[in-house]
C-alpha positions in Angstrom: -19.5 60.4 -126.4 -16.7 57.7 -126.1 -18.1 53.9 -126.6 -16.4 51.4 -124.3 -17.1 47.8 -125.3 -15.9 44.5 -123.5 -13.3 43.0 -125.6 -11.3 46.8 -126.3 -8.0 47.0 -125.7 -7.7 50.3 -123.9 -4.2 52.0 -122.2 -4.0 53.5 -118.8 -3.3 56.9 -118.5 -2.9 57.7 -115.2 -2.4 55.3 -111.8 0.0 52.9 -111.1 -0.5 51.1 -114.2 0.0 54.3 -116.6 1.2 53.3 -120.2 0.2 49.9 -119.8 -2.5 48.2 -122.5 -5.2 46.4 -120.6 -8.2 44.4 -122.3 -12.6 45.6 -121.1 -13.7 42.8 -119.0 -17.3 44.7 -117.9 -18.4 48.6 -118.0 -20.5 49.9 -115.0 -21.6 53.2 -115.2 -18.3 56.0 -115.0 -16.1 52.6 -114.4 -14.8 50.0 -116.5 -13.3 46.4 -115.2 -9.8 45.9 -117.1 -7.4 43.3 -116.9 -4.0 42.2 -118.6 -3.4 38.5 -118.0 -0.7 38.9 -116.4 0.1 41.8 -113.6 -3.8 41.9 -113.6 -5.6 38.8 -113.9 -8.8 38.6 -114.3 -9.9 37.3 -110.9 -9.4 40.5 -109.4 -9.7 42.9 -112.2 -8.3 46.8 -111.9 -12.0 48.9 -111.5 -11.4 52.7 -113.2 -12.6 55.2 -113.8 -13.8 55.7 -117.9 -11.9 59.1 -117.5 -8.3 57.6 -116.6 -8.0 55.3 -119.6 -7.0 56.3 -123.6 -9.7 53.7 -125.7 -8.6 51.8 -128.7 -10.5 50.7 -132.2 -8.7 47.3 -131.6 -11.6 45.1 -130.5 -10.5 41.5 -130.0 -13.6 39.2 -131.3 -12.0 36.1 -129.4 -12.3 37.5 -126.3 -15.9 39.8 -127.2 -17.2 35.9 -128.0 -15.8 34.2 -125.1 -17.7 36.9 -122.5 -20.6 36.8 -124.6 -20.7 33.1 -125.0 -20.1 32.6 -121.1 -16.9 30.7 -121.7 -14.2 30.6 -119.2 -11.7 32.9 -120.4 -8.5 32.3 -119.1 -5.3 34.8 -118.7 -3.5 33.5 -121.4 -6.4 34.5 -123.8 -6.1 38.1 -122.3 -2.6 38.3 -122.6 -3.0 36.5 -126.8 -5.5 39.0 -127.3 -2.5 42.1 -126.4 0.3 40.6 -127.9 -1.9 40.6 -131.1 -3.0 44.4 -130.7 1.0 44.9 -130.1 2.3 43.0 -133.3 -0.9 45.1 -135.5 0.2 48.2 -134.1 4.0 47.9 -134.3 3.0 46.8 -138.4 
């Protein structure tokens, strides 16, 4: 069973956003709620079936900490986390 965590970076495998990098904000049953802070904002996260995303091993600790402490998360926080992940992947 795959583990889906808040703050985890994922890639969309299906739909209009196929190939996009996003971050999980919440999980419920067969769905995850994801945003990228640019095209898909925090104010209206995308509900996507778990089978339509590819999870990564990267979980952004700053985003997780804000979610757990019920602090306000900005779209810029999400964009920074994605950029940090992309930098790591480029090497």
